[in-house]
C-alpha positions in Angstrom: -54.2 -48.9 7.5 -53.5 -45.9 10.4 -50.0 -47.1 9.9 -49.7 -46.9 6.1 -51.3 -43.5 6.2 -48.9 -42.3 9.2 -45.9 -44.0 7.4 -47.6 -42.0 4.1 -47.0 -38.8 5.8 -43.7 -38.9 6.9 -42.9 -40.2 3.8 -44.5 -36.6 1.6 -43.5 -34.8 4.8 -39.3 -35.8 4.1 -39.6 -35.6 0.0 -40.7 -31.9 0.5 -37.8 -31.5 2.5 -35.2 -32.7 0.4 -36.4 -30.7 -2.5 -36.4 -27.2 0.0 -32.5 -28.2 0.2 -32.5 -28.9 -3.5 -33.5 -25.7 -4.1 -31.2 -23.8 -1.4 -28.7 -25.8 -2.9 -29.5 -24.4 -6.8 -29.6 -20.9 -5.4 -26.0 -21.1 -3.4 -24.4 -22.1 -6.8 -26.0 -19.4 -8.4 -24.7 -17.0 -6.0 -21.6 -18.8 -5.9 -21.1 -18.6 -9.8 -22.3 -14.7 -10.0 -19.6 -13.9 -7.3 -16.8 -16.5 -9.7 -17.7 -13.9 -12.3 -16.9 -11.0 -10.7 -13.5 -11.9 -9.8 -10.1 -11.1 -11.5 -8.2 -14.5 -12.6 -4.7 -12.3 -13.3 -1.6 -12.9 -11.6 0.5 -10.7 -14.0 2.3 -7.8 -11.5 4.1 -4.6 -11.8 7.1 -3.0 -9.7 4.4 0.5 -9.6 0.9 -0.4 -10.9 -2.0 -3.4 -10.1 -5.2 -3.0 -11.2 -8.3 -2.8 -8.4 -12.1 -4.0 -8.4 -12.7 -0.9 -10.4 -10.7 -1.5 -13.2 -8.3 1.3 -13.0 -4.9 1.5 -12.1 -3.6 1.6 -8.3 -0.1 3.4 -7.8 1.8 2.7 -5.1 4.1 4.7 -4.0 7.5 3.8 -2.4 8.2 5.1 1.1 9.9 9.0 1.0 9.4 9.6 -2.7 8.6 13.1 -3.0 5.9 12.5 -5.7 3.7 15.6 -7.2 -0.2 15.0 -8.4 -3.1 15.6 -10.1 -6.5 14.3 -10.0 -10.0 14.0 -9.3 -11.5 11.9 -5.6 -13.1 9.2 -6.2 -13.3 7.7 -3.2 -13.7 9.4 0.5 -12.9 8.2 4.2 -12.2 10.1 7.4 -8.5 9.2 7.2 -7.7 9.0 4.0 -9.0 9.6 -0.3 -8.1 8.5 -3.4 -7.3 10.1 -6.4 -7.8 9.1 -10.1 -5.3 11.2 -13.1 -5.9 11.8 -16.7 -4.5 8.3 -17.5 -6.7 6.2 -15.2 -4.4 5.4 -11.8 -5.6 5.8 -8.9 -3.2 6.4 -5.6 -4.4 6.3 -1.7 -3.8 10.2 -0.4 -3.5 10.2 3.3 -3.9 12.9 5.8 -2.2 13.9 8.8 -2.2 17.4 11.3 0.2 18.9 9.0 -1.2 18.6 5.5 -2.2 22.2 4.2 -5.9 22.5 2.6 -6.5 26.0 0.4 -8.0 27.1 -2.6 -5.1 28.5 -5.5 -5.1 32.6 -6.2 -7.1 34.5 -3.5 -5.7 37.8 -1.9 -2.0 38.0 -2.5 -2.0 34.5 -4.1 -2.4 33.1 -0.4 -5.6 31.2 -1.3 -8.1 30.2 1.6 -7.7 27.7 4.0 -10.0 25.1 4.5 -10.6 21.4 7.2 -9.5 18.6 5.6 -13.3 17.7 5.4 -14.0 19.6 2.4 -12.2 16.7 0.3 -15.2 15.5 -1.1 -15.9 12.9 -4.0 -15.7 14.5 -7.2 -13.3 17.3 -6.5 -10.7 18.2 -8.4 -7.0 18.8 -6.9 -3.4 19.0 -6.6 -1.6 17.3 -4.4 2.2 17.3 -2.5 3.5 14.8 -0.7 6.0 12.0 0.2 5.3 8.4 0.0 4.3 6.0 3.3 4.8 3.0 4.5 1.5 1.2 3.5 2.7 2.1 -0.3 0.2 5.6 -0.6 0.9 9.1 -1.0 1.1 11.0 2.4 -0.2 14.6 1.8 1.7 17.7 2.2 -0.4 20.1 0.3 -3.9 20.2 -1.4 -4.9 22.5 -3.7 -8.5 23.2 -5.7 -9.6 26.0 -7.6 -13.3 27.2 -5.7 -15.2 26.9 -8.6 -14.0 22.8 -8.7 -15.6 22.8 -5.1 -19.1 23.8 -5.7 -19.2 21.6 -8.2 -17.7 18.4 -6.2 -20.4 19.8 -3.3 -23.4 19.3 -6.1 -22.3 16.4 -6.4 -21.8 15.0 -2.8 -25.3 15.9 -2.6 -26.8 14.7 -5.9 -24.7 11.7 -7.3 -23.9 8.5 -5.6 -20.7 6.9 -7.0 -20.5 3.8 -9.0 -17.7 2.2 -7.3 -20.4 3.1 -3.7 -22.9 0.5 -5.1 -20.6 -2.0 -6.3 -19.2 -2.5 -2.9 -22.5 -2.7 -1.4 -23.8 -5.0 -3.8 -21.1 -7.2 -2.5 -21.0 -6.3 1.1 -25.0 -7.8 0.5 -23.4 -11.0 -1.9 -21.4 -11.7 1.0 -24.6 -11.6 3.8 -26.5 -13.4 1.4 -24.0 -16.6 0.9 -23.2 -17.0 4.6 -27.4 -16.9 5.0 -27.4 -19.5 2.7 -24.4 -21.8 4.3 -26.6 -21.3 7.6 -29.8 -22.7 6.0 -28.2 -25.0 3.8 -26.8 -26.8 6.1 -30.3 -26.7 8.5 -31.9 -28.2 5.9 -29.7 -31.3 5.6 -29.8 -32.2 9.4 -33.6 -32.0 9.0 -34.1 -34.2 6.3 -31.4 -36.7 8.6 -33.8 -36.7 10.8 -36.8 -37.1 8.8 -39.4 -38.4 11.6 -38.4 -35.0 12.9 -40.1 -33.6 9.7 -42.7 -30.6 11.3 -40.1 -29.6 14.0 -37.1 -29.1 11.7 -39.8 -27.6 9.6 -40.8 -24.6 11.8 -37.4 -24.3 12.6 -36.0 -24.0 9.4 -38.6 -20.7 8.8 -37.7 -19.7 11.6 -33.9 -19.8 10.7 -34.5 -17.8 7.5 -36.4 -15.0 9.0 -33.5 -14.5 11.3 -31.5 -14.7 7.9 -34.0 -12.0 6.4 -34.2 -9.6 8.8 -30.0 -9.9 9.1 -29.3 -9.0 5.6 -32.3 -6.2 6.1 -30.1 -4.5 8.8 -26.9 -5.4 7.8 -28.3 -2.7 4.3 -29.7 -0.3 6.6 -26.8 -0.3 8.7 -24.5 0.4 4.7 -26.9 2.9 3.7 -26.6 5.1 7.0 -22.3 5.1 6.3 -22.6 9.3 4.7 -25.7 9.8 7.1 -24.6 11.9 10.3 -26.4 12.0 13.3 -25.8 14.5 16.4 -25.1 13.5 19.4 -24.3 16.0 21.5 -24.6 19.7 21.6 -23.8 23.2 23.4 -24.1 26.9 23.0 -21.2 29.4 24.5 -22.4 32.8 25.0 -20.5 36.5 24.2 -20.1 40.0 25.4 -21.5 43.0 22.8 -18.8 43.0 19.9 -15.8 40.7 21.9 -15.1 36.9 20.4 -13.1 36.0 23.9 -14.4 33.0 25.3 -15.5 33.5 28.7 -14.9 30.7 31.9 -18.4 29.6 31.6 -17.7 29.1 27.9 -14.0 26.9 28.3 -15.9 24.4 30.7 -18.2 23.6 28.1 -15.9 23.6 25.8 -14.0 21.3 28.0 -16.9 18.7 28.9 -17.7 18.6 25.0 -14.5 17.6 23.9 -14.4 14.6 26.3 -17.4 13.0 25.1 -16.5 13.7 21.3 -12.8 12.2 21.9 -14.7 9.4 23.2 -17.2 8.7 20.5 -16.0 6.7 17.5 -15.8 8.2 13.6 -17.2 11.8 15.0 -16.7 15.1 13.5 -17.4 18.3 14.9 -19.9 21.2 13.3 -19.1 25.1 14.4 -21.3 27.3 13.8 -20.7 31.4 15.3 -23.9 34.0 15.6 -24.4 37.4 16.1 -27.1 40.0 17.3 -28.4 42.4 15.4 -26.1 45.4 17.2 -24.3 46.9 14.6 -24.3 46.3 10.6 -25.3 42.8 8.6 -21.5 43.1 7.6 -19.6 43.6 10.7 -21.5 41.2 12.7 -20.9 38.4 9.7 -17.1 38.5 10.3 -17.4 39.0 13.8 -19.9 35.2 13.6 -16.4 33.9 11.7 -14.2 35.0 14.9 -16.5 33.7 17.6 -16.4 30.4 15.8 -12.6 30.6 15.2 -12.0 31.3 18.9 -14.1 28.4 19.5 -12.3 26.2 17.7 -8.9 27.5 18.3 -9.8 26.8 21.7 -10.8 22.8 21.2 -7.7 22.6 18.9 -5.0 24.3 21.3 -6.2 22.6 24.7 -8.0 19.5 24.0 -5.8 18.4 20.4 -9.0 17.9 18.7 -7.1 16.9 15.2 -8.5 19.5 12.6 -9.6 16.8 9.9 -12.5 16.2 12.9 -13.8 19.5 12.3 -16.8 20.7 9.6 -15.5 23.9 8.2 -16.7 26.4 10.7 -19.4 29.6 9.4 -20.1 32.2 10.6 -24.0 33.1 10.4 -24.3 36.6 11.8 -27.5 37.8 12.9 -29.7 35.3 10.5 -30.7 32.6 12.5 -31.5 34.1 15.8 -33.1 32.3 18.7 -34.3 35.5 20.6 -36.1 38.2 19.9 -33.4 41.0 18.9 -35.6 44.1 20.0 -35.0 42.8 23.9 -31.4 43.0 26.1 -32.1 39.5 26.5 -32.3 38.2 23.3 -29.8 39.7 22.4 -27.5 38.0 24.8 -29.6 34.3 23.5 -28.3 35.4 19.9 -24.8 36.2 20.4 -23.4 32.8 20.6 -21.6 29.9 19.0 -23.0 26.4 18.6 -21.1 23.2 18.9 -22.7 19.6 17.7 -21.0 16.2 17.9 -22.3 13.9 15.0 -21.7 11.0 15.0 -22.2 8.6 11.7 -25.9 6.5 11.9 -23.9 3.5 10.4 -21.2 3.2 13.1 -24.0 3.4 16.0 -26.5 1.3 14.8 -26.3 -2.3 16.3 -24.7 -5.5 13.9 -27.7 -7.7 13.6 -26.5 -11.0 15.4 -28.2 -14.8 14.2 -29.7 -16.1 16.3 -29.4 -20.1 16.1 -33.2 -22.2 15.7 -33.3 -25.3 18.5 -34.5 -28.3 16.8 -36.9 -30.3 18.4 -37.8 -33.9 18.0 -41.4 -35.3 17.1 -42.2 -38.9 17.9 -43.6 -40.4 14.6 
């Protein structure tokens, strides 16, 4: 009777494992069907246009071909962005250190210069450039209106682009497929050694927990790509009414430039400030000159690319660090702050999968 009871338990546990394996196979097939549904099956090709995942036409520009382009920015990365014109055709535009980024009009119709980081998703702009070796457009000039920039900034803060959501969903489906394959293989091995049912079930549960943890970590990393965290920061001070860098200021700037160049995917945030000496408007312009002096030093002496520098801003008397009624306080307020920002998605550790060890139980 004891042997019969023991065999019955093992048989029940083996049937349970086979049921779990069948359930996982069904889940995997369901995931594959969802992925297959999202794939396109067209084999048609054209000379200059193909169909992208979003349904828009992707344009290929011949190397050296001069082109003017008008449209809206739909995607943005540190070194390039995608523009969709009125006909729905998308073009990948790359940036370089010589790319001129300005607004239209302004004083003497010269426009205002901006850093390349001001090119945001949703910005309506005009581009002049030439085709590069990768089939995209290498931008020489980028122009836009002030009103369009304000709209793009509002969209950047409040709206998540549809294509980013689609890309995130595809990445998550891929992670689920890989984890499902790992779990399926583990359950197949456990079914083949039914005499080790108890140890195999524990190993399968551990692998499932690790898979879920890996998916959650990956989702958090993807969500943090557009979230920047300060890594280093310095403050350099100036004399009264001056925007000239002092020797101790250049030493600090040399150190933070080396730290920035060793980081991956960094940007620099530069803000200028002034004490309460003088008029409000005068102090605002003085703080802008101080910020410009810091940027010029970093670009000229350390070759920091302009696309890595966020548009500088002069705060004037605002955001004082110390009391402006004292001499020491005013000295602290005559400053420029430089911060090295790095995407949280790049500094987070990638998820790791630790295979669960299978243990055999003696029947």
